[in-house]
MARGU-103377 format. One line per field, with one value per atom (N, C-alpha, C, O): residue number from 1; x, y, z. Coordinates in pm, whole numbers. Atoms other than C-alpha are relative to their C-alpha. Example, Ala and Ser with C-alpha at 12.3 -4.5 7.8 and 13.67 -1.06 7.14 Angstrom:
# residues 2
resi	1	1	1	1	2	2	2	2
u	89	1230	90	194	-82	1367	-77	-26
v	-119	-450	120	118	-119	-106	109	220
w	0	780	0	66	-6	714	73	90
***
This chain:
# residues 232
resi	1	1	1	1	2	2	2	2	3	3	3	3	4	4	4	4	5	5	5	5	6	6	6	6	7	7	7	7	8	8	8	8	9	9	9	9	10	10	10	10	11	11	11	11	12	12	12	12	13	13	13	13	14	14	14	14	15	15	15	15	16	16	16	16	17	17	17	17	18	18	18	18	19	19	19	19	20	20	20	20	21	21	21	21	22	22	22	22	23	23	23	23	24	24	24	24	25	25	25	25	26	26	26	26	27	27	27	27	28	28	28	28	29	29	29	29	30	30	30	30	31	31	31	31	32	32	32	32	33	33	33	33	34	34	34	34	35	35	35	35	36	36	36	36	37	37	37	37	38	38	38	38	39	39	39	39	40	40	40	40	41	41	41	41	42	42	42	42	43	43	43	43	44	44	44	44	45	45	45	45	46	46	46	46	47	47	47	47	48	48	48	48	49	49	49	49	50	50	50	50	51	51	51	51	52	52	52	52	53	53	53	53	54	54	54	54	55	55	55	55	56	56	56	56	57	57	57	57	58	58	58	58	59	59	59	59	60	60	60	60	61	61	61	61	62	62	62	62	63	63	63	63	64	64	64	64	65	65	65	65	66	66	66	66	67	67	67	67	68	68	68	68	69	69	69	69	70	70	70	70	71	71	71	71	72	72	72	72	73	73	73	73	74	74	74	74	75	75	75	75	76	76	76	76	77	77	77	77	78	78	78	78	79	79	79	79	80	80	80	80	81	81	81	81	82	82	82	82	83	83	83	83	84	84	84	84	85	85	85	85	86	86	86	86	87	87	87	87	88	88	88	88	89	89	89	89	90	90	90	90	91	91	91	91	92	92	92	92	93	93	93	93	94	94	94	94	95	95	95	95	96	96	96	96	97	97	97	97	98	98	98	98	99	99	99	99	100	100	100	100	101	101	101	101	102	102	102	102	103	103	103	103	104	104	104	104	105	105	105	105	106	106	106	106	107	107	107	107	108	108	108	108	109	109	109	109	110	110	110	110	111	111	111	111	112	112	112	112	113	113	113	113	114	114	114	114	115	115	115	115	116	116	116	116	117	117	117	117	118	118	118	118	119	119	119	119	120	120	120	120	121	121	121	121	122	122	122	122	123	123	123	123	124	124	124	124	125	125	125	125	126	126	126	126	127	127	127	127	128	128	128	128	129	129	129	129	130	130	130	130	131	131	131	131	132	132	132	132	133	133	133	133	134	134	134	134	135	135	135	135	136	136	136	136	137	137	137	137	138	138	138	138	139	139	139	139	140	140	140	140	141	141	141	141	142	142	142	142	143	143	143	143	144	144	144	144	145	145	145	145	146	146	146	146	147	147	147	147	148	148	148	148	149	149	149	149	150	150	150	150	151	151	151	151	152	152	152	152	153	153	153	153	154	154	154	154	155	155	155	155	156	156	156	156	157	157	157	157	158	158	158	158	159	159	159	159	160	160	160	160	161	161	161	161	162	162	162	162	163	163	163	163	164	164	164	164	165	165	165	165	166	166	166	166	167	167	167	167	168	168	168	168	169	169	169	169	170	170	170	170	171	171	171	171	172	172	172	172	173	173	173	173	174	174	174	174	175	175	175	175	176	176	176	176	177	177	177	177	178	178	178	178	179	179	179	179	180	180	180	180	181	181	181	181	182	182	182	182	183	183	183	183	184	184	184	184	185	185	185	185	186	186	186	186	187	187	187	187	188	188	188	188	189	189	189	189	190	190	190	190	191	191	191	191	192	192	192	192	193	193	193	193	194	194	194	194	195	195	195	195	196	196	196	196	197	197	197	197	198	198	198	198	199	199	199	199	200	200	200	200	201	201	201	201	202	202	202	202	203	203	203	203	204	204	204	204	205	205	205	205	206	206	206	206	207	207	207	207	208	208	208	208	209	209	209	209	210	210	210	210	211	211	211	211	212	212	212	212	213	213	213	213	214	214	214	214	215	215	215	215	216	216	216	216	217	217	217	217	218	218	218	218	219	219	219	219	220	220	220	220	221	221	221	221	222	222	222	222	223	223	223	223	224	224	224	224	225	225	225	225	226	226	226	226	227	227	227	227	228	228	228	228	229	229	229	229	230	230	230	230	231	231	231	231	232	232	232	232
u	44	2833	76	84	-72	3036	-98	-216	86	2903	-55	-173	47	2885	-112	-207	106	2678	-128	-238	115	2452	-73	-196	60	2395	-70	-179	63	2325	-130	-219	121	2062	-113	-225	102	1876	-65	5	72	1610	-89	-157	86	1437	-145	-173	143	1059	-45	-35	44	921	-118	-140	121	603	26	-68	-31	785	63	181	-46	811	-55	-146	50	761	-141	-222	131	459	-113	-230	108	269	13	-33	-6	353	-120	-115	127	0	-18	52	31	-144	53	174	-39	-143	93	174	-76	13	151	216	-144	363	44	157	-36	353	112	202	-103	562	136	237	-125	826	55	176	-43	836	57	157	-49	879	138	223	-129	1165	110	219	-99	1345	28	143	-17	1285	84	166	-74	1424	148	232	-141	1745	70	186	-60	1806	26	111	-15	1774	114	153	-107	2049	129	168	-122	2368	107	168	-107	2606	-43	39	48	2384	41	101	-36	2430	61	26	-62	2643	-96	-84	91	2360	-138	-152	139	1981	-62	-47	60	1791	-151	-207	146	1427	-51	-27	44	1261	-151	-225	143	922	-33	52	50	715	10	27	-11	726	-114	-110	120	391	-16	-128	12	473	53	48	-44	620	149	191	-144	993	62	138	-58	1079	-36	47	44	874	87	130	-77	1063	146	204	-137	1405	7	99	6	1309	-22	38	30	1169	125	150	-124	1495	96	159	-91	1694	-53	24	59	1451	25	55	-26	1488	145	174	-142	1866	30	102	-25	1865	-58	1	61	1630	88	79	-90	1891	138	232	-126	2167	102	218	-90	2316	-14	-107	7	2388	-55	-20	63	2184	-37	-66	45	2103	-79	-40	81	1832	-13	-62	1	1863	-28	17	32	1728	113	179	-100	1961	-33	57	39	1760	57	91	-57	1883	151	208	-145	2243	50	160	-46	2259	58	159	-58	2317	143	216	-134	2634	101	220	-89	2777	32	-2	-30	2902	89	94	-84	3147	-83	-29	87	2846	-7	-50	2	2878	121	122	-121	3220	-33	-102	20	3217	-124	-137	121	2881	30	-50	-33	3059	26	44	-13	3100	-129	-128	129	2731	-14	43	26	2615	-89	-69	90	2337	-14	-41	21	2322	-110	-97	111	1994	-7	-23	5	1995	-128	-144	130	1648	10	78	5	1584	139	176	-135	1934	1	99	2	1825	7	25	-14	1833	141	160	-137	2210	48	166	-38	2204	50	-15	-58	2430	92	157	-90	2620	126	126	-121	2975	57	96	-62	3100	-81	-24	86	2800	8	17	-5	2809	130	130	-127	3177	1	53	5	3114	-85	-50	87	2830	74	65	-76	3050	105	120	-102	3330	-64	-9	71	3079	-39	-23	34	2954	121	110	-121	3311	41	80	-41	3386	-96	-53	98	3062	22	16	-23	3130	123	122	-124	3483	-18	48	24	3352	-107	-138	107	3080	-131	-217	122	2810	-91	-56	101	2503	-42	-59	55	2390	-138	-154	135	2017	-33	-19	36	1904	-139	-185	127	1573	16	84	-4	1527	-140	-224	132	1230	-13	-124	-2	1331	114	196	-114	1564	125	115	-122	1929	30	74	-33	1970	-88	-53	91	1677	18	-58	-26	1821	131	218	-117	2083	127	197	-128	2370	111	99	-108	2698	120	202	-118	2948	-30	-109	30	2951	19	-61	-26	3099	-113	-150	110	2820	-124	-193	115	2552	14	-83	-24	2712	-29	-94	24	2706	-149	-201	143	2345	-80	-174	74	2228	18	-70	-26	2385	-36	-8	47	2241	-133	-189	131	1929	-106	-111	99	1639	-139	-185	138	1298	-84	-61	81	1036	-138	-208	131	728	-96	-54	102	404	-92	-98	96	144	-116	-166	108	-123	-135	-165	138	-474	-88	-44	90	-777	-25	-35	26	-840	120	103	-118	-481	1	30	0	-513	-102	-77	103	-835	50	33	-52	-671	106	108	-105	-370	-59	-16	65	-593	-60	-39	66	-793	100	83	-102	-484	75	103	-70	-307	-90	-42	92	-619	-4	0	1	-633	129	128	-130	-263	6	73	3	-330	-106	-119	104	-616	-129	-211	120	-883	-101	-63	106	-1216	-54	-111	46	-1297	-86	-37	90	-1598	21	85	-9	-1624	-64	-13	69	-1870	88	95	-86	-1630	120	157	-115	-1336	-41	32	47	-1541	-25	4	24	-1645	131	139	-130	-1282	60	115	-60	-1171	-64	4	69	-1434	41	28	-32	-1311	148	191	-143	-942	76	30	-87	-665	44	42	-33	-548	135	158	-133	-191	-7	-73	4	-131	53	-1	-56	83	-100	-107	101	-197	-115	-172	105	-450	39	-42	-46	-241	18	13	-3	-199	-136	-145	135	-576	-18	-78	8	-548	74	29	-73	-288	-89	-96	86	-531	-115	-150	110	-815	49	-20	-58	-589	22	-9	-28	-484	-127	-124	125	-847	-97	-211	94	-993	-11	-100	5	-924	-135	-191	130	-1240	-114	-224	102	-1427	12	-51	-20	-1314	52	16	-71	-1106	-93	-49	92	-1416	-28	-69	19	-1440	-139	-182	132	-1780	6	96	4	-1874	-18	53	11	-1996	131	168	-127	-1668	103	173	-95	-1460	-33	57	42	-1664	44	90	-35	-1598	150	193	-144	-1226	56	141	-54	-1161	-72	-30	78	-1417	-50	-42	56	-1574	-149	-213
v	103	1195	-129	-174	126	879	-115	-103	117	534	-44	-80	44	448	90	41	-91	760	-28	-23	28	677	-125	-126	126	320	17	-37	-22	433	76	62	-78	669	-76	-26	81	390	-93	-166	86	211	-97	-57	97	-108	25	74	-14	-101	-118	-233	107	-295	-77	-194	64	-371	-86	-144	79	-546	-133	-140	133	-916	-102	-73	104	-1241	-43	-77	49	-1331	98	62	-91	-1019	46	154	-23	-1035	-72	-193	60	-1094	-1	68	10	-1186	-130	-154	133	-1535	4	-86	-10	-1416	-20	-89	2	-1378	-73	-56	74	-1604	-100	-115	100	-1873	68	15	-73	-1615	41	33	-39	-1490	-120	-108	121	-1846	-41	-89	33	-1901	89	41	-92	-1592	-36	-37	36	-1694	-126	-136	126	-2042	21	-48	-29	-1898	51	17	-55	-1710	-108	-92	109	-2038	-95	-179	89	-2209	37	154	-29	-2240	71	168	-60	-2157	133	220	-123	-1887	13	-79	-28	-1734	139	226	-133	-1439	110	223	-105	-1256	-59	-167	35	-1276	119	233	-105	-1080	-14	-116	-2	-988	89	210	-72	-886	19	-70	-22	-731	147	235	-136	-423	76	16	-82	-133	-22	28	17	-245	-144	-187	141	-604	-40	-158	32	-582	-28	-90	25	-589	61	-4	-69	-334	-71	-84	73	-524	-124	-151	124	-846	28	-45	-34	-680	39	-2	-38	-525	-123	-136	121	-858	-87	-142	79	-1035	58	-17	-64	-782	-10	-28	18	-798	-141	-161	139	-1178	-15	-79	11	-1144	60	1	-65	-901	-82	-90	83	-1128	-121	-176	114	-1402	44	-36	-49	-1181	43	67	-44	-1083	150	212	-141	-735	14	-64	-16	-607	145	219	-134	-288	-11	-83	-8	-220	147	227	-141	102	10	-74	-18	231	75	160	-70	343	149	233	-141	666	77	194	-64	741	15	108	-2	667	92	146	-73	850	138	174	-133	1200	-5	93	11	1071	-63	-70	61	902	-144	-191	143	544	-28	-141	19	600	-39	-90	34	552	-150	-194	145	177	-51	-166	42	168	-30	47	36	-10	-83	-139	79	-181	-149	-224	142	-515	-50	-170	43	-517	-65	-134	55	-615	-144	-181	137	-976	-3	-85	-9	-881	146	233	-134	-574	-11	-88	0	-510	136	239	-123	-251	0	-82	-7	-154	86	189	-74	-38	21	132	-8	-117	46	105	-38	-57	151	196	-145	318	38	143	-34	304	-82	-80	75	75	96	195	-86	226	107	179	-98	444	-75	-149	82	309	3	-101	-8	438	-75	-139	73	298	-150	-227	144	-36	-61	-171	52	-78	-9	-104	1	13	-115	-178	112	-241	-132	-223	122	-506	-27	-140	17	-446	-30	-107	33	-449	-147	-215	143	-786	-87	-182	80	-920	0	-104	-8	-797	-80	-148	77	-945	-150	-229	142	-1274	-53	-163	43	-1291	-15	-97	5	-1231	-99	-112	94	-1495	67	10	-76	-1229	-3	-61	9	-1178	138	231	-119	-909	-35	-134	16	-878	129	238	-119	-641	-18	-130	7	-554	72	174	-53	-486	-3	-83	-2	-399	-113	-158	109	-668	-95	-65	89	-966	70	152	-76	-850	12	118	-3	-941	93	125	-88	-715	146	232	-138	-401	51	-29	-54	-165	10	112	2	-261	-14	-89	-2	-199	-83	-117	75	-389	-149	-201	143	-752	-84	-174	80	-887	14	-82	-21	-731	-75	-140	71	-866	-150	-218	143	-1211	-42	-144	34	-1209	2	-88	-13	-1092	-111	-165	103	-1340	-137	-223	130	-1630	-3	-101	-1	-1526	-73	-121	62	-1670	104	208	-98	-1495	-33	-147	11	-1437	95	216	-79	-1318	24	-70	-36	-1130	38	93	-31	-1092	112	145	-106	-815	-58	-166	49	-850	3	96	4	-954	77	114	-76	-776	-70	-3	69	-1049	10	14	-20	-1014	140	158	-138	-638	18	90	-7	-678	-61	-4	67	-922	84	95	-85	-693	122	160	-118	-391	-32	42	34	-567	-42	-12	41	-720	120	126	-120	-385	84	143	-73	-223	-64	6	71	-490	24	42	-23	-443	138	154	-135	-73	17	124	-9	-153	62	109	-57	-35	-112	-221	95	-214	28	134	-17	-264	-119	-232	106	-466	-31	45	36	-645	107	137	-103	-377	123	178	-118	-94	-30	52	38	-279	-4	44	7	-347	138	164	-138	18	69	136	-61	131	-59	14	66	-124	47	58	-42	-8	140	174	-140	352	32	135	-27	324	-30	-111	34	325	-146	-203	142	-22	-30	-142	26	20	-15	62	31	-128	115	145	-111	163	112	169	-105	411	-46	33	55	182	12	51	-9	169	145	176	-142	546	48	134	-32	570	-47	22	50	354	92	113	-96	597	120	163	-117	887	-33	48	41	695	-19	16	23	597	132	146	-131	958	70	148	-68	1068	-84	-43	94	772	9	-54	-6	862	50	-4	-53	1068	-94	-84	98	782	-127	-229	113	548	-125	-238	106	340	-91	-195	82	204	72	188	-60	268	-31	-146	16	324	61	139	-55	404	152	220	-147	759	67	172	-57	820	-2	98	11	695	105	169	-100	917	140	218	-132	1220	26	130	-16	1165	7	92	7	1077	92	105	-92	1324	-70	-18	79	1053	24	-34
w	-95	27	-26	-141	16	89	-15	18	15	9	134	144	-131	379	52	112	-42	449	-79	-24	85	156	45	55	-44	273	134	155	-131	629	-12	71	19	492	-65	-74	68	313	102	173	-92	513	-78	-173	64	411	39	148	-28	388	87	46	-90	683	-57	-23	50	487	-123	-178	119	200	42	74	-39	279	-100	-178	89	93	39	-47	-43	306	-29	-13	38	198	-145	-183	144	-170	-61	-84	39	-296	-152	-225	141	-633	-57	-58	46	-783	-121	-141	125	-1109	22	-56	-21	-961	127	172	-121	-656	-25	58	30	-823	-14	32	15	-916	135	159	-134	-558	76	146	-66	-432	-54	20	60	-676	57	89	-56	-550	145	189	-140	-189	14	105	-7	-258	-27	31	30	-403	124	149	-121	-79	104	192	-96	111	-36	45	41	-87	71	71	-77	123	-81	-34	82	-161	-60	-84	60	-306	-146	-202	139	-651	-6	75	6	-757	-42	5	46	-933	-29	-87	28	-948	-73	-30	81	-1212	5	-35	-8	-1148	-113	-113	119	-1477	-1	41	14	-1539	-18	0	17	-1609	133	239	-121	-1364	98	210	-83	-1224	50	78	-32	-1131	137	172	-136	-781	13	110	-7	-858	126	197	-116	-590	130	220	-119	-332	21	133	-13	-404	38	118	-38	-385	147	219	-141	-53	88	194	-78	68	15	122	-6	-18	103	177	-94	183	143	237	-134	476	51	168	-37	475	45	146	-33	477	137	217	-129	769	115	223	-104	964	33	143	-19	922	47	50	-53	1059	-104	-72	106	723	-20	31	34	595	-141	-230	130	304	-23	71	37	119	-129	-221	122	-139	-35	45	39	-331	-149	-227	141	-660	-70	-11	79	-934	-7	-12	4	-944	120	107	-118	-591	-11	45	12	-686	-110	-101	119	-1020	30	-31	-25	-874	53	41	-59	-704	-95	-64	97	-1013	33	142	-19	-1053	120	169	-119	-765	122	220	-113	-536	24	131	-16	-594	78	122	-71	-428	145	211	-140	-94	28	137	-22	-141	13	69	-4	-176	141	162	-140	203	51	152	-41	223	-50	-152	44	203	-123	-213	115	-38	-41	43	56	-263	-104	-200	94	-444	-69	-3	79	-724	-83	-173	68	-843	-126	-127	128	-1203	-60	-98	53	-1325	-146	-191	141	-1686	-20	-133	12	-1613	-48	-108	40	-1674	-119	-152	120	-1978	-107	-138	103	-2242	55	-23	-61	-1993	43	141	-14	-2013	141	194	-133	-1677	104	193	-94	-1490	-22	73	29	-1667	52	107	-49	-1584	152	209	-146	-1220	52	151	-40	-1195	-22	61	29	-1357	108	154	-103	-1106	136	215	-124	-819	0	101	12	-943	33	110	-21	-947	147	201	-140	-595	88	181	-77	-459	-23	72	33	-638	72	127	-65	-502	151	214	-144	-150	41	159	-32	-175	31	99	-27	-166	-123	-226	107	-385	-48	31	63	-627	-54	-125	55	-703	-74	-19	78	-978	-58	-79	72	-1135	-133	-145	135	-1505	-58	-17	65	-1725	-101	-130	97	-1976	36	122	-21	-1986	-52	-143	33	-2014	-149	-194	142	-2381	-82	-195	72	-2479	37	-8	-44	-2316	-62	-95	72	-2466	83	78	-69	-2237	-103	-200	99	-2418	40	-45	-48	-2200	-10	69	21	-2325	127	153	-120	-2001	102	168	-93	-1795	-49	30	56	-2028	22	56	-19	-2007	143	166	-141	-1626	31	97	-28	-1614	-68	-9	75	-1879	63	51	-61	-1690	148	218	-137	-1357	13	-86	-25	-1198	-31	34	46	-1373	53	46	-46	-1219	-85	-85	92	-1470	61	99	-54	-1347	-113	-215	100	-1541	45	163	-29	-1563	80	48	-84	-1296	-71	-146	47	-1390	98	207	-87	-1245	132	236	-126	-987	94	216	-82	-867	60	178	-47	-843	112	209	-103	-642	131	238	-119	-402	69	192	-57	-356	67	175	-58	-295	137	232	-125	-24	107	225	-96	137	55	175	-45	151	93	190	-87	300	139	240	-128	570	77	199	-61	637	67	169	-55	703	109	169	-101	939	-52	27	61	694	-26	-68	29	662	-139	-164	137	294	-40	-45	42	183	-148	-220	142	-151	-88	-196	78	-270	-20	-130	10	-193	-90	-174	84	-350	-147	-233	138	-663	-57	-174	43	-681	-38	-141	28	-663	-127	-210	116	-921	-131	-232	122	-1171	-44	-162	31	-1154	1	-52	-14	-1078	-129	-210	113	-1340	12	121	1	-1439	63	109	-54	-1319	151	220	-142	-975	84	191	-75	-862	22	131	-12	-931	90	165	-86	-763	147	230	-138	-447	43	162	-32	-469	48	135	-46	-431	144	226	-136	-121	97	209	-84	16	34	149	-21	-31	94	180	-88	136	143	239	-132	424	72	190	-60	484	47	142	-32	496	82	106	-60	681	152	209	-146	1045	49	144	-41	1071	-37	16	39	903	83	52	-91	1182	-72	-38	71	939	-82	-132	80	764	-132	-132	131	392	-53	-54	62	234	-139	-171	136	-123	2	-71	-6	-34	44	-8	-47	153	-114	-135	111	-144	-106	-160	99	-380	41	-43	-50	-159	-9	-57	-1	-120	-141	-171	134	-483	-98	-213	85	-621	-126	-237	110	-836	-13	-101
***
């Protein structure tokens, strides 16, 4: 598969925007990223750091959605999607105004990938374009082996995300339910929170299951309905 075919096959998530990035814990970080996109000159690289449960993918998608809304070209793709095609999959991406690579730390320590990312950075920089990457830790704490790549990432604009608190997770759960057209009362949300795993991804997975089974319940969630679907 060519790079152009790969990019054409990638679709941005319509539901990932800055205005629906909920949770007070990381709102300031989201605003910082949004402000960078508004700068006329821009920056060559932005690094979004945080645990896998902090909304990194949402923010990368939101940045690309913002760019497209402004008439720019953008692509957001996870390294996991690119890995089967090898580092050559990065060739040609520099034609985009913004390239967002999610979970870049998956290729830390892989010399061929690190070199390809470094050259992509240089091509984007030379063209006045922007690279946005997400990492689980700040660049200096990851096992990248190419000093030049580490240097570029360390001197980029860094956005650090924190682990969500329970009140953030509750707010996100209820906001996502409303976004899907589901009616969720405080009692139902509290019931789910008391029984759901603490990780946000798993919590939203429960919402997916409730959404899929809610048509016959007329989109209204009740505690008995939640118990039935989740077998709690």
